[in-house]
C-alpha positions as CSV (number, residue, x, y, z in Angstrom):
1,M,0.0,0.0,0.0
2,R,1.5,3.4,-1.1
3,S,1.4,6.7,0.7
4,T,-0.9,9.6,0.0
5,N,1.7,11.5,-1.8
6,R,2.3,8.7,-4.3
7,S,-0.5,7.2,-3.5
8,S,-3.7,5.2,-2.0
9,S,-4.8,2.9,0.3
10,P,-6.8,-1.4,2.9
11,T,-15.5,6.8,13.5
12,A,-18.2,5.6,14.9
13,A,-19.3,4.0,18.2
14,R,-18.3,0.4,18.7
15,A,-21.6,-0.6,20.3
16,G,-24.4,-1.1,17.8
17,L,-22.1,-0.9,14.8
18,I,-21.7,-3.3,11.8
19,A,-19.4,-2.6,8.9
20,V,-19.9,-2.7,5.2
21,L,-16.5,-3.7,3.7
22,A,-15.2,-3.2,0.2
23,L,-11.7,-3.0,-1.2
24,A,-11.3,0.6,-2.4
25,A,-8.7,3.4,-2.5
26,A,-8.2,4.5,1.0
27,A,-5.3,6.5,2.4
28,L,-2.9,5.8,-0.5
29,A,-3.1,5.8,-4.2
30,G,-0.6,3.1,-4.6
31,C,-2.5,0.6,-2.6
32,S,-6.0,0.2,-1.3
33,A,-7.2,-0.5,2.2
34,P,-10.4,-2.4,2.8
35,A,-13.1,0.3,2.6
36,V,-15.8,0.3,5.2
37,T,-19.1,2.0,5.8
38,A,-20.6,1.9,9.3
39,T,-24.2,1.2,10.0
40,T,-25.9,1.9,13.3
41,Y,-28.4,-0.7,14.6
42,Q,-32.0,0.5,15.2
43,A,-34.4,-0.6,17.9
44,T,-36.5,-2.3,15.2
45,P,-35.2,-4.1,12.1
46,S,-34.6,-2.0,9.0
47,P,-34.5,-3.1,5.4
48,T,-31.1,-4.0,3.9
49,P,-29.7,-1.0,2.0
50,T,-28.6,-1.4,-1.5
51,P,-24.8,-2.1,-1.6
52,R,-22.7,1.0,-2.6
53,P,-20.2,0.2,-5.4
54,T,-16.7,1.5,-5.0
55,A,-13.9,2.3,-7.4
56,E,-11.5,-0.5,-6.3
57,G,-13.7,-3.4,-5.5
58,P,-17.2,-4.8,-5.0
59,A,-19.6,-3.4,-2.5
60,I,-20.5,-5.6,0.4
61,P,-24.1,-6.1,1.5
62,R,-25.0,-4.6,4.9
63,T,-26.3,-6.9,7.6
64,D,-29.3,-5.9,9.7
65,G,-30.4,-7.4,13.0
66,R,-30.2,-6.9,16.7
67,L,-26.8,-6.8,18.5
68,S,-25.8,-10.1,20.2
69,A,-24.1,-10.1,23.6
70,Q,-20.8,-10.7,21.7
71,D,-21.3,-7.6,19.6
72,M,-21.8,-5.5,22.7
73,S,-18.7,-6.9,24.5
74,P,-15.6,-4.7,24.4
75,T,-13.0,-6.0,22.0
76,V,-9.4,-6.2,23.3
77,P,-7.2,-4.7,20.5
78,P,-4.0,-6.3,19.1
79,V,-1.0,-4.0,19.8
80,R,1.8,-5.9,18.2
81,I,2.4,-8.5,15.5
82,T,5.5,-10.7,15.0
83,V,6.1,-13.1,12.1
84,P,9.6,-14.6,12.5
85,A,9.7,-16.2,9.1
86,A,9.2,-12.7,7.5
87,S,11.3,-10.8,10.0
88,I,8.2,-8.8,11.0
89,D,7.9,-7.2,14.4
90,M,5.4,-4.3,14.1
91,Q,3.2,-2.1,16.3
92,V,-0.5,-2.4,15.5
93,L,-2.8,0.6,15.9
94,P,-6.6,0.6,15.9
95,Q,-8.1,2.1,12.8
96,G,-11.6,3.3,12.3
97,L,-13.2,5.2,9.4
98,G,-11.7,8.1,7.6
99,D,-13.6,11.2,6.5
100,D,-14.3,9.4,3.2
101,G,-16.0,6.6,5.0
102,Q,-13.2,4.1,4.3
103,M,-10.9,2.3,6.6
104,A,-8.0,4.3,7.7
105,V,-4.5,2.8,7.4
106,P,-1.3,4.1,9.1
107,S,0.6,6.2,6.7
108,D,3.9,4.7,8.0
109,S,4.5,1.4,6.3
110,R,6.3,0.2,9.4
111,I,3.0,0.3,11.4
112,A,0.1,-2.0,10.9
113,G,-3.6,-1.2,11.4
114,W,-6.3,-3.3,13.0
115,Y,-10.0,-2.8,12.0
116,E,-11.4,-1.7,15.3
117,F,-15.0,-2.5,14.5
118,G,-14.2,-6.1,13.7
119,S,-13.1,-9.1,15.8
120,G,-10.0,-9.1,17.9
121,P,-7.5,-11.8,19.0
122,M,-9.6,-12.5,22.1
123,S,-13.0,-12.6,20.3
124,A,-14.9,-15.9,20.4
125,A,-15.7,-15.7,16.7
126,G,-14.8,-13.9,13.5
127,T,-11.8,-12.5,11.7
128,T,-9.1,-10.3,13.2
129,V,-8.1,-8.1,10.2
130,I,-4.6,-6.4,10.2
131,V,-3.5,-4.4,7.2
132,A,-0.4,-2.4,6.3
133,H,1.0,-0.6,3.3
134,I,3.4,-2.5,1.1
135,D,5.4,0.8,0.7
136,A,4.9,4.4,1.6
137,R,6.7,7.8,1.6
138,V,7.0,7.3,5.4
139,G,8.8,4.1,6.1
140,G,9.7,3.1,2.5
141,V,9.2,-0.5,1.6
142,G,7.3,-1.9,4.6
143,P,7.6,-5.2,6.5
144,F,4.2,-6.4,5.0
145,S,5.9,-6.5,1.6
146,R,7.3,-9.9,2.8
147,I,4.1,-11.6,3.7
148,R,3.6,-12.9,0.2
149,D,6.5,-15.3,0.7
150,L,5.3,-16.8,3.9
151,P,5.4,-20.6,3.8
152,A,2.4,-22.6,5.0
153,G,2.8,-23.4,8.7
154,S,4.6,-20.2,9.5
155,P,3.8,-19.0,13.1
156,I,2.3,-15.6,13.7
157,A,2.0,-14.1,17.2
158,I,-0.4,-11.3,18.1
159,Q,0.0,-9.5,21.4
160,A,-3.2,-8.1,22.8
161,G,-3.7,-4.9,24.7
162,N,-4.0,-6.8,28.0
163,G,-0.6,-8.4,27.6
164,S,-1.8,-11.8,26.4
165,V,-0.2,-13.4,23.4
166,H,-2.2,-15.3,20.8
167,N,-0.5,-17.7,18.4
168,Y,-1.6,-18.5,14.9
169,V,-0.3,-20.7,12.1
170,T,-0.4,-19.7,8.4
171,T,-2.7,-21.8,6.4
172,A,-2.9,-19.8,3.1
173,V,-1.2,-17.0,1.2
174,Q,-3.1,-15.7,-1.8
175,E,-2.7,-13.0,-4.4
176,V,-6.3,-11.9,-5.1
177,A,-7.5,-9.4,-7.7
178,K,-9.0,-6.4,-6.0
179,E,-12.0,-6.5,-8.4
180,G,-14.3,-9.2,-7.1
181,A,-12.3,-9.9,-3.9
182,P,-14.5,-11.6,-1.3
183,M,-14.3,-8.8,1.3
184,A,-17.4,-10.0,3.2
185,D,-15.6,-13.2,3.9
186,Y,-12.4,-11.6,5.0
187,F,-14.2,-9.3,7.5
188,D,-16.6,-12.0,8.8
189,R,-17.5,-11.6,12.4
190,A,-19.5,-14.7,12.9
191,G,-17.3,-17.6,11.7
192,P,-14.5,-19.4,13.5
193,P,-11.7,-17.3,15.0
194,R,-8.9,-16.6,12.5
195,L,-6.4,-13.9,11.5
196,I,-6.2,-12.2,8.1
197,L,-3.3,-10.0,7.0
198,I,-3.8,-7.8,3.9
199,T,-1.4,-5.7,1.9
200,C,-1.1,-4.7,-1.8
201,G,0.5,-6.8,-4.5
202,G,0.5,-7.7,-8.1
203,K,1.3,-5.2,-10.9
204,F,1.4,-1.5,-10.2
205,N,-0.6,0.7,-12.5
206,A,1.3,3.9,-12.9
207,A,-1.6,5.6,-14.7
208,T,-4.0,5.1,-11.7
209,G,-1.4,4.9,-8.9
210,H,-2.9,1.6,-7.7
211,Y,-1.7,-2.0,-7.4
212,L,-4.1,-4.4,-9.1
213,D,-4.1,-7.1,-6.5
214,N,-4.0,-7.8,-2.7
215,I,-1.8,-10.3,-0.9
216,V,-4.0,-12.0,1.7
217,V,-2.6,-14.2,4.4
218,T,-4.9,-16.4,6.4
219,A,-3.9,-18.0,9.7
220,T,-5.8,-20.0,12.3
221,P,-5.3,-20.1,16.1
222,Q,-2.9,-22.7,17.5
């Protein structure tokens, strides 16, 4: 993911909030962060809004319904990620929504961002999503540029804000075209616990200032 000057991209109250996620140009023109639009729950069910298309990827349908006890529980944020096989040891900062309604991403490629309206490493279900720019004006080529080469079985450790450490093992590394990427699946909050790392990849389109693909690493708890 590239910085604003070159560049692209992958708030609202936590309680009562579910996100609409799409891969679109966020903070950097060179790389897109997962775009999100927040929806507040109403006391009574409301109709599902029409998905909003984005420039970089498909719109994700919004989900309506009442908040469960899990949705209302505070989420303990990740604060650090280490991936020994890729020489990654990075600070992780919570990221909400930018003024454009898309997920914010740290402008420094040496710092990763966690989607704060999603699941966390201590959540009983759902995906913990951590993103970072592949490169940026601040930080240059970032550590996440190396996740594309992670072998299956590579360990990943996430330190949570309460000091606990949560270990994962890499199960898949994919290069996925931004157009048509299954963002609803990546940002799932109801499925089994897992970790997903996202950065940009593939060819760089100098005319648009965007990479064409994303590198997506999936890992499961040990």
